[in-house]
C-alpha positions as CSV (number, residue, x, y, z in Angstrom):
1,M,15.3,104.7,-3.7
2,S,16.0,101.4,-1.9
3,F,16.6,98.1,-3.7
4,T,13.5,96.8,-2.4
5,K,11.4,99.4,-3.5
6,L,13.0,99.3,-7.0
7,A,12.4,95.6,-7.1
8,T,8.8,96.1,-6.1
9,Y,8.2,98.7,-8.8
10,L,10.1,96.2,-11.5
11,K,7.9,93.4,-10.5
12,E,4.8,95.3,-10.8
13,F,5.8,96.8,-14.2
14,L,6.8,93.2,-15.5
15,E,3.7,91.8,-14.2
16,S,1.3,94.4,-15.7
17,N,3.1,94.2,-19.1
18,A,3.4,90.5,-19.1
19,L,-0.1,90.1,-18.6
20,E,-0.9,92.6,-21.3
21,F,1.4,90.9,-23.6
22,L,0.1,87.3,-23.0
23,E,-3.4,88.7,-23.5
24,S,-2.7,90.1,-26.7
25,M,-0.8,87.1,-27.8
26,I,-3.9,84.9,-26.8
27,E,-5.9,87.1,-29.1
28,V,-3.6,86.8,-31.9
29,L,-3.3,83.3,-31.6
30,E,-7.1,82.8,-31.4
31,A,-7.5,84.8,-34.7
32,M,-5.0,82.5,-36.4
33,G,-6.8,79.5,-35.2
34,Y,-4.2,78.2,-32.9
35,V,-5.9,78.6,-29.6
36,D,-9.4,77.2,-29.2
37,D,-11.5,76.6,-25.9
38,E,-13.7,74.4,-27.6
39,E,-13.2,70.8,-27.6
40,P,-10.6,69.5,-30.2
41,E,-12.1,68.5,-33.5
42,E,-11.2,64.8,-34.3
43,E,-8.2,64.2,-36.5
44,E,-8.6,64.0,-40.2
45,E,-7.9,60.4,-41.3
46,D,-4.6,59.8,-42.9
47,N,-5.4,58.2,-46.2
48,R,-1.8,58.0,-47.4
49,I,-0.2,54.7,-47.6
50,H,3.1,54.3,-45.6
51,F,5.9,51.9,-46.4
52,Y,9.0,51.4,-44.3
53,L,12.1,49.4,-44.9
54,T,13.5,47.0,-42.5
55,E,17.0,47.9,-41.2
56,I,18.5,45.1,-43.5
57,E,16.6,46.6,-46.6
58,S,17.8,50.2,-45.8
59,Q,21.3,48.9,-45.4
60,R,21.5,47.0,-48.7
61,A,19.8,50.2,-50.4
62,R,22.4,52.6,-49.1
63,E,25.3,50.3,-49.8
64,W,24.1,49.7,-53.5
65,I,23.1,53.3,-54.1
66,A,26.7,54.3,-52.9
67,Q,28.3,51.8,-55.2
68,K,26.3,53.0,-58.2
69,E,26.9,56.7,-57.4
70,K,30.6,56.1,-57.3
71,E,30.6,54.3,-60.5
72,K,28.4,57.0,-62.1
73,A,30.8,59.7,-60.7
74,A,33.7,57.8,-62.4
75,Q,32.0,57.6,-65.6
76,Q,31.0,61.4,-65.5
77,L,34.8,62.3,-64.5
78,T,36.1,60.1,-67.4
79,K,33.7,61.9,-69.7
80,L,34.6,65.3,-68.4
81,K,38.5,64.6,-69.0
82,E,37.6,63.3,-72.6
83,L,35.8,66.5,-73.3
84,E,38.6,68.4,-72.1
85,E,41.0,66.7,-74.2
86,K,38.6,67.1,-77.1
87,K,38.5,70.8,-76.5
88,D,42.4,71.0,-76.3
89,K,42.6,69.4,-79.7
90,G,40.0,71.8,-81.1
91,E,37.6,68.8,-82.1
92,I,34.8,69.4,-79.5
93,T,31.1,69.9,-80.8
94,E,28.8,72.8,-79.5
95,Q,26.8,70.3,-77.7
96,E,30.0,68.7,-75.9
97,Q,31.2,72.2,-75.2
98,W,27.9,72.8,-73.4
99,I,28.2,69.6,-71.3
100,L,31.9,70.5,-70.6
101,N,30.7,73.9,-69.3
102,S,28.0,72.5,-67.3
103,W,30.0,69.6,-65.8
104,S,33.2,71.7,-65.1
105,S,31.8,72.9,-61.9
106,H,31.0,69.6,-60.6
107,R,34.6,68.0,-61.0
108,W,35.2,68.2,-57.3
109,Q,31.9,66.3,-56.9
110,F,33.0,63.6,-59.4
111,E,36.5,63.2,-57.8
112,K,34.7,62.5,-54.3
113,G,32.4,59.8,-55.8
114,M,29.5,62.0,-56.0
115,P,27.8,62.1,-59.4
116,Y,25.7,64.9,-60.9
117,N,22.1,63.7,-60.9
118,G,20.4,67.0,-62.4
119,A,18.7,69.6,-60.4
120,I,16.1,67.3,-58.8
121,G,18.0,64.1,-58.7
122,E,15.7,61.3,-59.9
123,A,18.8,58.8,-60.0
124,V,17.2,56.4,-57.6
125,T,13.5,54.8,-58.0
126,Y,12.0,52.8,-55.2
127,K,9.5,50.4,-56.3
128,I,7.4,49.0,-53.4
129,S,5.0,46.1,-54.1
130,P,2.9,45.2,-51.1
131,T,1.8,41.4,-50.8
132,S,0.1,39.6,-48.0
133,L,3.5,38.7,-46.5
134,G,5.1,42.0,-46.6
135,E,6.5,44.5,-49.2
136,I,9.0,43.6,-52.0
137,V,11.3,46.4,-52.3
138,V,13.2,46.9,-55.8
139,L,15.5,49.7,-56.3
140,E,16.4,51.1,-59.9
141,Y,19.3,53.3,-60.8
142,G,19.3,54.1,-64.3
143,D,19.0,50.8,-66.2
144,E,20.0,48.6,-63.3
145,R,17.9,47.3,-60.5
146,I,18.5,45.3,-57.3
147,D,16.0,43.6,-55.0
148,V,16.6,44.6,-51.3
149,T,13.5,42.9,-49.9
150,D,14.3,41.2,-46.4
151,Y,12.7,37.9,-47.1
152,D,13.8,36.5,-44.0
153,C,11.5,39.0,-42.0
154,W,8.3,37.4,-43.7
């Protein structure tokens, strides 16, 4: 068989199978609601409220959060070392032993300045208050708070 004849057969095979494949894919997509020959429906109105930090607010927030996380990690590492000392002396309570067991696996994290904030985090709370001039952005980290609002852009 010549190369040309083989190429022709291959082309016909691919064209027939490709067409069948595409037709079956269109059927599947139509059944799933992805392909529609009708006019597209109007998009639903997005009723969510979106707030965006300015570049300055975002930078201030990142810097403050990084500082607070380093402080918290240092506190956690100090507490971990204290618990280890208490354990060595045999003065550790059951609750402290539980904390020690839980935190021991996070030592590397504390040493790198990354605190343990629990399974779902919740270390930082963003409070955004819209005004007629712009948004006031306040961050809370534990009991501490900072206003990172870029009042100059108002």
